[in-house]
MIDREN-156668 format. One record per residue (C-alpha): residue number from 1; residue in three letters; x, y, z. Coordinates in steps of 0.1 Angstrom, whole numbers, m for minus. Layout:
// residues N
+-----+-----+-------+-------+-------+
:   k :   r :     u :     v :     w :
+-----+-----+-------+-------+-------+
: NUM : ALA :     X :     Y :     Z :
...
+-----+-----+-------+-------+-------+
// end
This chain:
// residues 405
+-----+-----+-------+-------+-------+
:   k :   r :     u :     v :     w :
+-----+-----+-------+-------+-------+
:   1 : UNK :   m20 :    73 :  m299 :
:   2 : UNK :     3 :    48 :  m319 :
:   3 : UNK :   m15 :    33 :  m349 :
:   4 : UNK :   m14 :    m5 :  m355 :
:   5 : UNK :     8 :     1 :  m385 :
:   6 : UNK :    34 :    20 :  m364 :
:   7 : UNK :    36 :    m6 :  m336 :
:   8 : UNK :    61 :   m35 :  m338 :
:   9 : UNK :    46 :   m70 :  m342 :
:  10 : UNK :    31 :   m83 :  m310 :
:  11 : UNK :    62 :  m101 :  m298 :
:  12 : UNK :    57 :   m95 :  m261 :
:  13 : UNK :    46 :  m130 :  m253 :
:  14 : UNK :    75 :  m146 :  m273 :
:  15 : UNK :   101 :  m123 :  m257 :
:  16 : UNK :    87 :  m131 :  m222 :
:  17 : UNK :    88 :  m168 :  m229 :
:  18 : UNK :   124 :  m167 :  m239 :
:  19 : UNK :   136 :  m144 :  m211 :
:  20 : UNK :   157 :  m162 :  m185 :
:  21 : UNK :   167 :  m128 :  m169 :
:  22 : UNK :   152 :   m93 :  m168 :
:  23 : UNK :   172 :   m61 :  m169 :
:  24 : UNK :   153 :   m30 :  m159 :
:  25 : UNK :   162 :     7 :  m163 :
:  26 : UNK :   158 :    27 :  m130 :
:  27 : UNK :   143 :    61 :  m137 :
:  28 : UNK :   110 :    54 :  m153 :
:  29 : UNK :   102 :    16 :  m151 :
:  30 : UNK :   110 :    14 :  m114 :
:  31 : UNK :   105 :    50 :  m101 :
:  32 : UNK :   102 :    86 :  m111 :
:  33 : UNK :   135 :    99 :   m97 :
:  34 : UNK :   131 :   135 :  m106 :
:  35 : UNK :    98 :   155 :  m104 :
:  36 : UNK :    88 :   178 :  m132 :
:  37 : UNK :   106 :   208 :  m115 :
:  38 : UNK :   136 :   189 :  m100 :
:  39 : UNK :   154 :   180 :  m133 :
:  40 : UNK :   155 :   215 :  m147 :
:  41 : UNK :   167 :   228 :  m113 :
:  42 : UNK :   195 :   202 :  m111 :
:  43 : UNK :   206 :   209 :  m147 :
:  44 : UNK :   207 :   246 :  m139 :
:  45 : UNK :   228 :   239 :  m108 :
:  46 : UNK :   253 :   218 :  m127 :
:  47 : UNK :   255 :   244 :  m155 :
:  48 : UNK :   263 :   270 :  m129 :
:  49 : UNK :   289 :   248 :  m113 :
:  50 : UNK :   307 :   245 :  m147 :
:  51 : UNK :   304 :   282 :  m154 :
:  52 : UNK :   318 :   291 :  m120 :
:  53 : UNK :   349 :   271 :  m128 :
:  54 : UNK :   356 :   295 :  m157 :
:  55 : UNK :   342 :   274 :  m186 :
:  56 : UNK :   323 :   292 :  m213 :
:  57 : UNK :   295 :   269 :  m224 :
:  58 : UNK :   285 :   267 :  m261 :
:  59 : UNK :   251 :   281 :  m269 :
:  60 : UNK :   234 :   246 :  m272 :
:  61 : UNK :   243 :   239 :  m235 :
:  62 : UNK :   231 :   272 :  m220 :
:  63 : UNK :   197 :   258 :  m214 :
:  64 : UNK :   180 :   224 :  m212 :
:  65 : UNK :   164 :   202 :  m186 :
:  66 : UNK :   184 :   170 :  m187 :
:  67 : UNK :   212 :   167 :  m161 :
:  68 : UNK :   225 :   135 :  m177 :
:  69 : UNK :   230 :   152 :  m210 :
:  70 : UNK :   249 :   180 :  m193 :
:  71 : UNK :   271 :   154 :  m177 :
:  72 : UNK :   278 :   138 :  m210 :
:  73 : UNK :   287 :   172 :  m225 :
:  74 : UNK :   311 :   179 :  m197 :
:  75 : UNK :   334 :   153 :  m211 :
:  76 : UNK :   337 :   174 :  m243 :
:  77 : UNK :   336 :   210 :  m231 :
:  78 : UNK :   354 :   206 :  m197 :
:  79 : UNK :   369 :   171 :  m193 :
:  80 : UNK :   387 :   182 :  m162 :
:  81 : UNK :   354 :   187 :  m145 :
:  82 : UNK :   339 :   153 :  m152 :
:  83 : UNK :   346 :   141 :  m116 :
:  84 : UNK :   332 :   173 :  m100 :
:  85 : UNK :   301 :   174 :  m121 :
:  86 : UNK :   295 :   137 :  m117 :
:  87 : UNK :   298 :   139 :   m79 :
:  88 : UNK :   274 :   169 :   m78 :
:  89 : UNK :   249 :   150 :  m100 :
:  90 : UNK :   252 :   119 :   m78 :
:  91 : UNK :   245 :   139 :   m46 :
:  92 : UNK :   214 :   154 :   m62 :
:  93 : UNK :   202 :   120 :   m73 :
:  94 : UNK :   206 :   105 :   m38 :
:  95 : UNK :   186 :   134 :   m24 :
:  96 : UNK :   159 :   128 :   m50 :
:  97 : UNK :   158 :    91 :   m43 :
:  98 : UNK :   147 :    98 :    m8 :
:  99 : UNK :   112 :   108 :   m21 :
: 100 : UNK :   111 :    93 :   m55 :
: 101 : UNK :    76 :    79 :   m64 :
: 102 : UNK :    75 :    42 :   m72 :
: 103 : UNK :    61 :    34 :  m107 :
: 104 : UNK :    28 :    17 :  m105 :
: 105 : UNK :    33 :   m19 :  m114 :
: 106 : UNK :    71 :   m19 :  m109 :
: 107 : UNK :    70 :   m44 :   m80 :
: 108 : UNK :    44 :   m64 :   m98 :
: 109 : UNK :    72 :   m70 :  m123 :
: 110 : UNK :    97 :   m78 :   m96 :
: 111 : UNK :    73 :  m102 :   m79 :
: 112 : UNK :    66 :  m119 :  m112 :
: 113 : UNK :   103 :  m124 :  m119 :
: 114 : UNK :   109 :  m137 :   m84 :
: 115 : UNK :    80 :  m161 :   m86 :
: 116 : UNK :    91 :  m175 :  m120 :
: 117 : UNK :   128 :  m178 :  m111 :
: 118 : UNK :   141 :  m150 :  m133 :
: 119 : UNK :   170 :  m130 :  m118 :
: 120 : UNK :   167 :   m92 :  m120 :
: 121 : UNK :   193 :   m65 :  m125 :
: 122 : UNK :   190 :   m27 :  m126 :
: 123 : UNK :   209 :   m12 :  m155 :
: 124 : UNK :   209 :    26 :  m153 :
: 125 : UNK :   226 :    58 :  m162 :
: 126 : UNK :   218 :    71 :  m127 :
: 127 : UNK :   244 :    66 :  m100 :
: 128 : UNK :   246 :    34 :   m81 :
: 129 : UNK :   244 :    54 :   m49 :
: 130 : UNK :   210 :    68 :   m58 :
: 131 : UNK :   197 :    34 :   m68 :
: 132 : UNK :   209 :    20 :   m35 :
: 133 : UNK :   193 :    49 :   m16 :
: 134 : UNK :   159 :    42 :   m32 :
: 135 : UNK :   160 :     4 :   m29 :
: 136 : UNK :   172 :     8 :     7 :
: 137 : UNK :   141 :    27 :    18 :
: 138 : UNK :   121 :    m5 :    22 :
: 139 : UNK :   148 :   m32 :    20 :
: 140 : UNK :   142 :   m38 :   m17 :
: 141 : UNK :   178 :   m43 :   m28 :
: 142 : UNK :   175 :   m80 :   m20 :
: 143 : UNK :   152 :   m84 :   m50 :
: 144 : UNK :   180 :   m76 :   m74 :
: 145 : UNK :   209 :   m98 :   m82 :
: 146 : UNK :   229 :   m69 :   m97 :
: 147 : UNK :   228 :   m31 :   m98 :
: 148 : UNK :   247 :   m15 :  m126 :
: 149 : UNK :   248 :    23 :  m122 :
: 150 : UNK :   267 :    52 :  m138 :
: 151 : UNK :   304 :    49 :  m139 :
: 152 : UNK :   330 :    76 :  m140 :
: 153 : UNK :   332 :    79 :  m178 :
: 154 : UNK :   303 :    96 :  m196 :
: 155 : UNK :   311 :    78 :  m228 :
: 156 : UNK :   302 :    45 :  m211 :
: 157 : UNK :   266 :    55 :  m204 :
: 158 : UNK :   238 :    40 :  m224 :
: 159 : UNK :   235 :    39 :  m254 :
: 160 : UNK :   269 :    23 :  m250 :
: 161 : UNK :   262 :   m14 :  m245 :
: 162 : UNK :   288 :   m17 :  m217 :
: 163 : UNK :   264 :   m14 :  m188 :
: 164 : UNK :   241 :   m40 :  m203 :
: 165 : UNK :   270 :   m64 :  m209 :
: 166 : UNK :   281 :   m59 :  m173 :
: 167 : UNK :   246 :   m69 :  m161 :
: 168 : UNK :   247 :  m100 :  m183 :
: 169 : UNK :   280 :  m111 :  m169 :
: 170 : UNK :   268 :  m104 :  m133 :
: 171 : UNK :   237 :  m126 :  m139 :
: 172 : UNK :   257 :  m152 :  m160 :
: 173 : UNK :   232 :  m151 :  m188 :
: 174 : UNK :   236 :  m150 :  m226 :
: 175 : UNK :   223 :  m119 :  m245 :
: 176 : UNK :   197 :  m140 :  m262 :
: 177 : UNK :   182 :  m152 :  m229 :
: 178 : UNK :   177 :  m117 :  m214 :
: 179 : UNK :   154 :   m88 :  m220 :
: 180 : UNK :   159 :   m51 :  m211 :
: 181 : UNK :   129 :   m29 :  m201 :
: 182 : UNK :   136 :     8 :  m206 :
: 183 : UNK :   117 :    40 :  m214 :
: 184 : UNK :   143 :    59 :  m234 :
: 185 : UNK :   159 :    57 :  m269 :
: 186 : UNK :   193 :    52 :  m252 :
: 187 : UNK :   179 :    20 :  m234 :
: 188 : UNK :   168 :     6 :  m268 :
: 189 : UNK :   200 :    14 :  m285 :
: 190 : UNK :   221 :    m2 :  m257 :
: 191 : UNK :   200 :   m33 :  m257 :
: 192 : UNK :   202 :   m37 :  m295 :
: 193 : UNK :   240 :   m32 :  m294 :
: 194 : UNK :   244 :   m58 :  m268 :
: 195 : UNK :   222 :   m83 :  m286 :
: 196 : UNK :   194 :   m82 :  m260 :
: 197 : UNK :   157 :   m80 :  m267 :
: 198 : UNK :   142 :   m47 :  m256 :
: 199 : UNK :   108 :   m38 :  m243 :
: 200 : UNK :    99 :    m1 :  m244 :
: 201 : UNK :    80 :    13 :  m215 :
: 202 : UNK :    59 :    41 :  m230 :
: 203 : UNK :    48 :    61 :  m200 :
: 204 : UNK :    41 :    94 :  m218 :
: 205 : UNK :    22 :   105 :  m249 :
: 206 : UNK :    43 :   102 :  m280 :
: 207 : UNK :    69 :    80 :  m264 :
: 208 : UNK :    56 :    47 :  m280 :
: 209 : UNK :    63 :    62 :  m315 :
: 210 : UNK :    98 :    72 :  m305 :
: 211 : UNK :   107 :    38 :  m290 :
: 212 : UNK :    93 :    19 :  m319 :
: 213 : UNK :   114 :    41 :  m343 :
: 214 : UNK :   144 :    33 :  m321 :
: 215 : UNK :   139 :    m4 :  m326 :
: 216 : UNK :   120 :   m16 :  m295 :
: 217 : UNK :   109 :   m52 :  m299 :
: 218 : UNK :    77 :   m46 :  m280 :
: 219 : UNK :    59 :   m18 :  m262 :
: 220 : UNK :    40 :   m17 :  m229 :
: 221 : UNK :    23 :    13 :  m213 :
: 222 : UNK :    17 :    m3 :  m179 :
: 223 : UNK :    43 :   m23 :  m159 :
: 224 : UNK :    16 :   m44 :  m144 :
: 225 : UNK :     7 :   m57 :  m179 :
: 226 : UNK :    43 :   m67 :  m184 :
: 227 : UNK :    43 :   m84 :  m151 :
: 228 : UNK :    12 :  m104 :  m160 :
: 229 : UNK :    28 :  m116 :  m193 :
: 230 : UNK :    60 :  m127 :  m175 :
: 231 : UNK :    40 :  m145 :  m148 :
: 232 : UNK :    18 :  m164 :  m173 :
: 233 : UNK :    48 :  m178 :  m191 :
: 234 : UNK :    60 :  m198 :  m161 :
: 235 : UNK :    35 :  m197 :  m134 :
: 236 : UNK :    46 :  m218 :  m105 :
: 237 : UNK :    22 :  m238 :   m84 :
: 238 : UNK :    15 :  m217 :   m53 :
: 239 : UNK :     3 :  m231 :   m20 :
: 240 : UNK :   m16 :  m199 :   m11 :
: 241 : UNK :   m31 :  m171 :   m31 :
: 242 : UNK :    m9 :  m140 :   m28 :
: 243 : UNK :   m16 :  m104 :   m37 :
: 244 : UNK :    13 :   m82 :   m47 :
: 245 : UNK :    17 :   m44 :   m46 :
: 246 : UNK :    30 :   m23 :   m74 :
: 247 : UNK :    50 :    m4 :   m48 :
: 248 : UNK :    24 :    12 :   m26 :
: 249 : UNK :    m1 :     0 :     0 :
: 250 : UNK :   m26 :   m27 :    m4 :
: 251 : UNK :   m63 :   m20 :     4 :
: 252 : UNK :   m91 :   m42 :    18 :
: 253 : UNK :  m125 :   m27 :     6 :
: 254 : UNK :  m159 :   m42 :    15 :
: 255 : UNK :  m176 :   m55 :   m16 :
: 256 : UNK :  m205 :   m31 :   m10 :
: 257 : UNK :  m181 :    m2 :   m14 :
: 258 : UNK :  m159 :   m13 :   m42 :
: 259 : UNK :  m173 :    12 :   m67 :
: 260 : UNK :  m164 :    40 :   m43 :
: 261 : UNK :  m126 :    33 :   m44 :
: 262 : UNK :  m111 :    52 :   m73 :
: 263 : UNK :   m74 :    41 :   m69 :
: 264 : UNK :   m47 :    63 :   m85 :
: 265 : UNK :   m70 :    88 :  m101 :
: 266 : UNK :   m50 :   115 :  m120 :
: 267 : UNK :   m78 :   140 :  m123 :
: 268 : UNK :   m54 :   168 :  m112 :
: 269 : UNK :   m16 :   173 :  m110 :
: 270 : UNK :   m14 :   175 :   m73 :
: 271 : UNK :   m31 :   143 :   m62 :
: 272 : UNK :   m35 :   106 :   m72 :
: 273 : UNK :   m69 :   105 :   m55 :
: 274 : UNK :   m76 :    76 :   m32 :
: 275 : UNK :   m42 :    60 :   m38 :
: 276 : UNK :   m27 :    92 :   m22 :
: 277 : UNK :   m49 :    88 :     8 :
: 278 : UNK :   m37 :    52 :    12 :
: 279 : UNK :    m1 :    63 :     9 :
: 280 : UNK :    m5 :    88 :    37 :
: 281 : UNK :   m13 :    61 :    62 :
: 282 : UNK :    15 :    60 :    88 :
: 283 : UNK :    25 :    27 :   102 :
: 284 : UNK :    16 :    m9 :    93 :
: 285 : UNK :   m22 :    m5 :    90 :
: 286 : UNK :   m49 :    22 :    89 :
: 287 : UNK :   m85 :    27 :    82 :
: 288 : UNK :  m100 :    50 :    55 :
: 289 : UNK :  m136 :    60 :    48 :
: 290 : UNK :  m148 :    48 :    14 :
: 291 : UNK :  m182 :    60 :     7 :
: 292 : UNK :  m203 :    50 :    36 :
: 293 : UNK :  m180 :    22 :    45 :
: 294 : UNK :  m144 :    17 :    59 :
: 295 : UNK :  m114 :     2 :    41 :
: 296 : UNK :   m85 :   m14 :    58 :
: 297 : UNK :   m51 :    m2 :    45 :
: 298 : UNK :   m21 :   m25 :    47 :
: 299 : UNK :     7 :     0 :    45 :
: 300 : UNK :    45 :     5 :    52 :
: 301 : UNK :    58 :   m24 :    30 :
: 302 : UNK :    48 :   m34 :    m5 :
: 303 : UNK :    49 :   m71 :     5 :
: 304 : UNK :    31 :  m101 :   m10 :
: 305 : UNK :     1 :  m107 :    12 :
: 306 : UNK :   m24 :  m135 :    17 :
: 307 : UNK :   m53 :  m140 :    41 :
: 308 : UNK :   m60 :  m170 :    64 :
: 309 : UNK :   m97 :  m170 :    69 :
: 310 : UNK :   m96 :  m197 :    97 :
: 311 : UNK :   m73 :  m174 :   117 :
: 312 : UNK :   m86 :  m140 :   104 :
: 313 : UNK :   m49 :  m131 :    98 :
: 314 : UNK :   m32 :  m113 :    69 :
: 315 : UNK :     3 :  m127 :    64 :
: 316 : UNK :    27 :  m103 :    47 :
: 317 : UNK :    58 :  m119 :    33 :
: 318 : UNK :    87 :   m96 :    40 :
: 319 : UNK :   115 :  m120 :    32 :
: 320 : UNK :   119 :  m158 :    32 :
: 321 : UNK :   138 :  m185 :    12 :
: 322 : UNK :   105 :  m197 :    m4 :
: 323 : UNK :    68 :  m198 :    m1 :
: 324 : UNK :    70 :  m233 :    14 :
: 325 : UNK :    91 :  m218 :    42 :
: 326 : UNK :    65 :  m191 :    48 :
: 327 : UNK :    37 :  m216 :    49 :
: 328 : UNK :    57 :  m239 :    73 :
: 329 : UNK :    65 :  m211 :    97 :
: 330 : UNK :    32 :  m193 :    99 :
: 331 : UNK :    20 :  m214 :   129 :
: 332 : UNK :    52 :  m206 :   148 :
: 333 : UNK :    50 :  m170 :   138 :
: 334 : UNK :    14 :  m167 :   152 :
: 335 : UNK :    25 :  m185 :   184 :
: 336 : UNK :    54 :  m161 :   192 :
: 337 : UNK :    38 :  m129 :   179 :
: 338 : UNK :    40 :   m99 :   202 :
: 339 : UNK :     8 :   m83 :   192 :
: 340 : UNK :     1 :   m45 :   193 :
: 341 : UNK :   m33 :   m30 :   190 :
: 342 : UNK :   m38 :    m8 :   160 :
: 343 : UNK :   m73 :     5 :   162 :
: 344 : UNK :  m105 :   m10 :   148 :
: 345 : UNK :  m121 :   m17 :   114 :
: 346 : UNK :  m158 :   m19 :   108 :
: 347 : UNK :  m169 :   m38 :    77 :
: 348 : UNK :  m203 :   m45 :    62 :
: 349 : UNK :  m191 :   m81 :    54 :
: 350 : UNK :  m168 :   m98 :    28 :
: 351 : UNK :  m142 :   m76 :    12 :
: 352 : UNK :  m116 :   m76 :   m15 :
: 353 : UNK :   m78 :   m73 :   m10 :
: 354 : UNK :   m60 :   m56 :   m39 :
: 355 : UNK :   m34 :   m30 :   m49 :
: 356 : UNK :   m46 :     4 :   m37 :
: 357 : UNK :   m36 :    19 :   m71 :
: 358 : UNK :   m64 :     2 :   m88 :
: 359 : UNK :  m101 :    11 :   m89 :
: 360 : UNK :  m125 :   m11 :   m69 :
: 361 : UNK :  m146 :   m17 :  m100 :
: 362 : UNK :  m117 :   m27 :  m122 :
: 363 : UNK :  m104 :   m57 :  m103 :
: 364 : UNK :  m105 :   m79 :  m134 :
: 365 : UNK :   m73 :   m62 :  m144 :
: 366 : UNK :   m53 :   m71 :  m114 :
: 367 : UNK :   m48 :   m98 :   m88 :
: 368 : UNK :   m72 :   m97 :   m59 :
: 369 : UNK :   m83 :  m119 :   m30 :
: 370 : UNK :  m117 :  m122 :   m13 :
: 371 : UNK :  m114 :  m116 :    24 :
: 372 : UNK :  m143 :  m136 :    39 :
: 373 : UNK :  m153 :  m118 :    71 :
: 374 : UNK :  m187 :  m114 :    88 :
: 375 : UNK :  m202 :   m79 :    92 :
: 376 : UNK :  m190 :   m62 :   124 :
: 377 : UNK :  m162 :   m43 :   141 :
: 378 : UNK :  m128 :   m59 :   145 :
: 379 : UNK :   m99 :   m50 :   167 :
: 380 : UNK :   m68 :   m48 :   145 :
: 381 : UNK :   m36 :   m63 :   160 :
: 382 : UNK :    m2 :   m62 :   143 :
: 383 : UNK :    31 :   m80 :   148 :
: 384 : UNK :    64 :   m81 :   131 :
: 385 : UNK :    77 :  m116 :   135 :
: 386 : UNK :   110 :  m134 :   126 :
: 387 : UNK :   103 :  m171 :   132 :
: 388 : UNK :   138 :  m179 :   120 :
: 389 : UNK :   169 :  m161 :   108 :
: 390 : UNK :   159 :  m163 :    72 :
: 391 : UNK :   122 :  m153 :    75 :
: 392 : UNK :   104 :  m122 :    84 :
: 393 : UNK :    66 :  m117 :    83 :
: 394 : UNK :    42 :   m90 :    92 :
: 395 : UNK :     9 :  m103 :   107 :
: 396 : UNK :   m23 :   m84 :   108 :
: 397 : UNK :   m50 :  m101 :   130 :
: 398 : UNK :   m87 :   m92 :   130 :
: 399 : UNK :  m103 :   m99 :   164 :
: 400 : UNK :  m141 :   m98 :   164 :
: 401 : UNK :  m155 :   m74 :   189 :
: 402 : UNK :  m186 :   m88 :   206 :
: 403 : UNK :  m215 :   m64 :   210 :
: 404 : UNK :  m227 :   m59 :   246 :
: 405 : UNK :  m262 :   m70 :   253 :
+-----+-----+-------+-------+-------+
// end
């Protein structure tokens, strides 16, 4: 744990208040690109690629788990192989991006920035191709005004400020009006060199101390907390209550069973508990047992979601120009919806809609929405609807099943 004396002054609120734009590192704050075994394997493959070209590696490069550090070193020990090693590393990153786990809270941060009018940019030492592959999995690239990935020259990677400066130019924002969120010392160094405030994301034991020592202006250990601070600084007036996902499914749990939903439990290395079960749901919706009750999973897309009690319809905002447009177009979307049956859900009564990564008895720490439904069994109907060229919605309709006499 980091002691109070070791932490920087609590400047998070001040930094968020001043931030007109948010720059985010990729591997860590947004997703976990490499698993615990993947990075050492990729580093070993790159090392073998260099050796096979007849290069004798110095002792300090004959082991190590960081592919990026090996790429940097290539410019010194075998500059003629920079292109070859860079291409091999990019291919490995693209492959890893296909299954990279989203960081809990990452898209809470994205949603907070979008809701408060702050443009976003990814600033990463990973390849732009890998970032694009990850963001393309669920059409997330549209959330980011710029993506600055690794260039051809290892000496221009962070801690060099050049990538940060490129992002500032792309967003047309001054250094003093931006903030960089990163989880490495190189992120902090690059931000400071570019004159940008830096928030360290300490996602592992001991990292907070290292980021503080490197000069981080503030520390967060949960991306959702950072999203909350950003949202509070400039909360817009919303016409409807929306619940956002940190990257995974949303869950609707009857209030009688909230204590049985354990969220992203990390009791063992192979499972994230109930959150994993929700992530395994295939398709737009599904039903899971929670204690003696059933929960409704809203899967497939980490979209902002609201509930219309008068219609018993969940509206999932995939893309639109504004919330006002979503509200305006909902009646037309319902009118033209081509509904598909998706099973049934039995509930003991009112439920809570929230991010499935959270525990049911910890909702005070996250946005949630009461789903006012009567006890009973409901037919679930879904429809993907594009009421105009600029708007796409996913609708989930609960149709009450009448019991036969």
